[in-house]
DRENROLO-18564 format. One record per residue: chain; residue number from 1; residue in three letters; z, x, y of N, C-alpha, C, CB in turn. Coordinates in nm, 2 decimals. Atoms other than C-alpha are relative to their C-alpha. Glycine has a CB too. Layout:
<pts>
+-------+-----+-----+--------+--------+--------+--------+--------+--------+--------+--------+--------+--------+--------+--------+
! chain !   n ! res !     nZ !     nX !     nY !    caZ !    caX !    caY !     cZ !     cX !     cY !    cbZ !    cbX !    cbY !
+-------+-----+-----+--------+--------+--------+--------+--------+--------+--------+--------+--------+--------+--------+--------+
!     A ! NUM ! ALA !      Z !      X !      Y !      Z !      X !      Y !      Z !      X !      Y !      Z !      X !      Y !
...
+-------+-----+-----+--------+--------+--------+--------+--------+--------+--------+--------+--------+--------+--------+--------+
</pts>
This chain:
<pts>
+-------+-----+-----+--------+--------+--------+--------+--------+--------+--------+--------+--------+--------+--------+--------+
! chain !   n ! res !     nZ !     nX !     nY !    caZ !    caX !    caY !     cZ !     cX !     cY !    cbZ !    cbX !    cbY !
+-------+-----+-----+--------+--------+--------+--------+--------+--------+--------+--------+--------+--------+--------+--------+
!     A !   1 ! MET !  -0.05 !  -0.12 !  -0.06 !   9.83 !   9.95 !   9.76 !   0.15 !  -0.01 !   0.00 !  -0.06 !   0.03 !   0.14 !
!     A !   2 ! PRO !  -0.15 !   0.01 !   0.00 !  10.20 !  10.03 !   9.71 !   0.06 !   0.01 !   0.14 !   0.06 !   0.12 !  -0.08 !
!     A !   3 ! GLU !  -0.07 !  -0.01 !  -0.13 !  10.42 !   9.96 !  10.01 !   0.12 !   0.09 !  -0.02 !   0.04 !  -0.15 !   0.04 !
!     A !   4 ! LEU !  -0.11 !  -0.10 !   0.01 !  10.66 !  10.25 !  10.06 !   0.12 !  -0.05 !   0.07 !  -0.05 !   0.13 !   0.06 !
!     A !   5 ! CYS !  -0.12 !   0.05 !  -0.07 !  10.88 !  10.09 !  10.32 !  -0.05 !  -0.10 !   0.11 !   0.08 !   0.11 !   0.07 !
!     A !   6 ! ARG !   0.03 !   0.09 !  -0.11 !  10.90 !   9.82 !  10.59 !   0.12 !   0.00 !   0.09 !  -0.02 !  -0.15 !  -0.06 !
!     A !   7 ! PHE !  -0.10 !  -0.01 !  -0.10 !  11.10 !   9.84 !  10.91 !  -0.05 !  -0.06 !   0.13 !   0.06 !   0.14 !   0.02 !
!     A !   8 ! TYR !   0.04 !   0.07 !  -0.13 !  11.09 !   9.63 !  11.23 !  -0.14 !  -0.06 !   0.00 !   0.01 !   0.10 !   0.12 !
!     A !   9 ! GLY !   0.13 !   0.06 !   0.01 !  10.78 !   9.46 !  11.10 !  -0.11 !   0.09 !  -0.03 !  -0.03 !  -0.08 !   0.12 !
!     A !  10 ! VAL !   0.10 !  -0.11 !   0.03 !  10.59 !   9.79 !  11.04 !   0.00 !   0.02 !  -0.15 !   0.03 !   0.13 !   0.08 !
!     A !  11 ! ARG !   0.02 !  -0.03 !   0.15 !  10.46 !   9.83 !  10.68 !  -0.06 !   0.13 !  -0.02 !  -0.08 !  -0.11 !  -0.07 !
!     A !  12 ! ILE !   0.05 !  -0.13 !   0.03 !  10.40 !  10.18 !  10.55 !  -0.05 !   0.00 !  -0.14 !   0.11 !   0.12 !   0.02 !
!     A !  13 ! LYS !   0.06 !   0.00 !   0.13 !  10.16 !  10.21 !  10.26 !  -0.08 !   0.12 !  -0.03 !  -0.09 !  -0.13 !  -0.02 !
!     A !  14 ! MET !   0.08 !  -0.11 !   0.04 !   9.98 !  10.48 !  10.06 !  -0.09 !  -0.04 !  -0.12 !   0.08 !   0.13 !  -0.02 !
!     A !  15 ! TYR !   0.09 !   0.02 !   0.12 !   9.68 !  10.47 !   9.82 !   0.02 !   0.13 !  -0.08 !  -0.15 !  -0.02 !   0.04 !
!     A !  16 ! TYR !   0.00 !  -0.11 !   0.10 !   9.71 !  10.69 !   9.51 !  -0.14 !   0.06 !   0.00 !   0.04 !  -0.04 !  -0.14 !
!     A !  17 ! ASP !   0.13 !  -0.07 !   0.02 !   9.43 !  10.96 !   9.50 !  -0.10 !  -0.04 !   0.11 !  -0.06 !  -0.02 !  -0.13 !
!     A !  18 ! ASP !   0.09 !   0.03 !  -0.11 !   9.29 !  10.86 !   9.85 !  -0.06 !   0.12 !   0.05 !   0.09 !  -0.07 !   0.11 !
!     A !  19 ! HIS !   0.08 !  -0.11 !  -0.06 !   9.06 !  11.08 !  10.06 !   0.09 !   0.09 !   0.08 !  -0.11 !  -0.06 !   0.09 !
!     A !  20 ! ASN !  -0.07 !  -0.10 !  -0.09 !   9.18 !  11.39 !  10.25 !  -0.03 !  -0.03 !   0.14 !  -0.04 !   0.14 !  -0.04 !
!     A !  21 ! PRO !  -0.13 !  -0.06 !   0.02 !   9.36 !  11.47 !  10.46 !   0.11 !  -0.10 !  -0.04 !   0.05 !   0.07 !   0.13 !
!     A !  22 ! PRO !  -0.10 !   0.09 !   0.04 !   9.68 !  11.33 !  10.32 !   0.05 !  -0.08 !   0.11 !   0.12 !   0.08 !  -0.07 !
!     A !  23 ! HIS !  -0.04 !   0.10 !  -0.11 !   9.78 !  11.02 !  10.52 !   0.07 !  -0.12 !  -0.06 !  -0.13 !  -0.03 !   0.08 !
!     A !  24 ! PHE !  -0.05 !   0.13 !   0.04 !   9.95 !  10.69 !  10.52 !  -0.05 !  -0.11 !   0.09 !   0.16 !   0.00 !   0.00 !
!     A !  25 ! HIS !   0.05 !   0.11 !  -0.08 !   9.86 !  10.35 !  10.65 !   0.12 !  -0.07 !   0.06 !  -0.09 !  -0.10 !  -0.09 !
!     A !  26 ! ALA !  -0.10 !   0.07 !  -0.07 !  10.08 !  10.18 !  10.90 !  -0.06 !  -0.13 !   0.05 !   0.07 !   0.08 !   0.12 !
!     A !  27 ! GLU !   0.04 !   0.13 !  -0.05 !  10.04 !   9.80 !  10.97 !   0.11 !  -0.07 !   0.08 !  -0.05 !  -0.08 !  -0.13 !
!     A !  28 ! TYR !  -0.10 !   0.08 !  -0.09 !  10.20 !   9.59 !  11.24 !  -0.08 !  -0.10 !   0.07 !   0.08 !   0.10 !   0.09 !
!     A !  29 ! ALA !   0.06 !   0.11 !  -0.07 !  10.11 !   9.25 !  11.38 !  -0.15 !  -0.01 !  -0.01 !   0.03 !   0.02 !   0.15 !
!     A !  30 ! GLY !   0.14 !   0.01 !   0.02 !   9.77 !   9.25 !  11.22 !  -0.09 !   0.12 !   0.03 !  -0.05 !  -0.11 !   0.07 !
!     A !  31 ! ASP !   0.07 !  -0.13 !  -0.03 !   9.67 !   9.60 !  11.34 !   0.04 !   0.10 !  -0.11 !   0.04 !   0.05 !   0.14 !
!     A !  32 ! GLU !  -0.02 !  -0.11 !   0.10 !   9.64 !   9.91 !  11.12 !  -0.04 !   0.13 !   0.06 !  -0.07 !  -0.03 !  -0.13 !
!     A !  33 ! ALA !   0.03 !  -0.13 !  -0.04 !   9.64 !  10.28 !  11.18 !   0.01 !   0.09 !  -0.12 !   0.08 !   0.06 !   0.12 !
!     A !  34 ! LEU !  -0.01 !  -0.11 !   0.10 !   9.58 !  10.58 !  10.94 !   0.06 !   0.12 !   0.07 !  -0.14 !   0.03 !  -0.07 !
!     A !  35 ! ILE !  -0.07 !  -0.11 !  -0.06 !   9.82 !  10.86 !  11.02 !   0.02 !   0.12 !  -0.09 !   0.14 !  -0.05 !   0.05 !
!     A !  36 ! THR !  -0.01 !  -0.11 !   0.08 !   9.81 !  11.21 !  10.89 !   0.15 !   0.04 !  -0.02 !  -0.07 !   0.12 !   0.06 !
!     A !  37 ! ILE !  -0.14 !  -0.03 !   0.04 !  10.13 !  11.33 !  10.71 !   0.04 !   0.12 !   0.07 !   0.01 !   0.01 !  -0.15 !
!     A !  38 ! ASP !  -0.05 !  -0.13 !  -0.05 !  10.14 !  11.69 !  10.83 !   0.02 !   0.00 !   0.15 !  -0.10 !   0.10 !  -0.04 !
!     A !  39 ! THR !  -0.01 !  -0.01 !  -0.15 !  10.08 !  11.63 !  11.21 !   0.03 !  -0.13 !   0.06 !  -0.13 !   0.05 !   0.05 !
!     A !  40 ! LEU !  -0.02 !   0.13 !  -0.05 !  10.13 !  11.26 !  11.25 !  -0.10 !  -0.05 !   0.10 !   0.14 !  -0.01 !   0.06 !
!     A !  41 ! ASP !   0.11 !   0.04 !  -0.08 !   9.80 !  11.23 !  11.43 !  -0.06 !  -0.13 !  -0.05 !  -0.11 !   0.11 !   0.01 !
!     A !  42 ! VAL !   0.07 !   0.13 !   0.05 !   9.62 !  10.89 !  11.42 !  -0.14 !   0.04 !  -0.03 !   0.01 !  -0.11 !   0.12 !
!     A !  43 ! MET !   0.14 !  -0.03 !   0.04 !   9.30 !  10.94 !  11.22 !  -0.09 !  -0.12 !   0.03 !   0.00 !   0.02 !  -0.15 !
!     A !  44 ! ALA !   0.09 !   0.12 !  -0.02 !   9.17 !  10.58 !  11.27 !   0.09 !  -0.11 !   0.03 !  -0.09 !  -0.03 !  -0.13 !
!     A !  45 ! GLY !  -0.08 !   0.12 !  -0.03 !   9.28 !  10.25 !  11.41 !   0.10 !   0.02 !   0.11 !   0.06 !  -0.05 !  -0.12 !
!     A !  46 ! GLU !  -0.11 !  -0.01 !  -0.10 !   9.57 !  10.18 !  11.64 !   0.10 !  -0.11 !  -0.03 !  -0.06 !  -0.01 !   0.14 !
!     A !  47 ! LEU !  -0.10 !   0.10 !   0.01 !   9.89 !   9.99 !  11.66 !   0.04 !  -0.04 !   0.14 !   0.13 !   0.06 !  -0.08 !
!     A !  48 ! PRO !  -0.04 !   0.04 !  -0.13 !  10.02 !   9.79 !  11.95 !   0.12 !   0.08 !   0.05 !   0.03 !  -0.15 !   0.01 !
!     A !  49 ! SER !  -0.12 !  -0.07 !  -0.06 !  10.26 !   9.95 !  12.19 !   0.12 !  -0.09 !  -0.01 !  -0.03 !   0.04 !   0.15 !
!     A !  50 ! ARG !  -0.12 !   0.08 !   0.01 !  10.62 !   9.84 !  12.18 !   0.01 !  -0.09 !   0.12 !   0.12 !   0.09 !  -0.01 !
!     A !  51 ! ALA !  -0.02 !   0.10 !  -0.11 !  10.72 !   9.53 !  12.38 !   0.11 !   0.05 !   0.09 !   0.03 !  -0.13 !  -0.06 !
+-------+-----+-----+--------+--------+--------+--------+--------+--------+--------+--------+--------+--------+--------+--------+
</pts>
């Protein structure tokens, strides 16, 4: 899966031709969340809160 960017340890990735709705994968500290592009709602998973 292509990594689009990385900042403060968060990796943002997208799969080509993935299922709808359009979304990206965010990974941090071993956790992952799927986030919709249009509303930024979390579809699945979770990320830890900031320290």
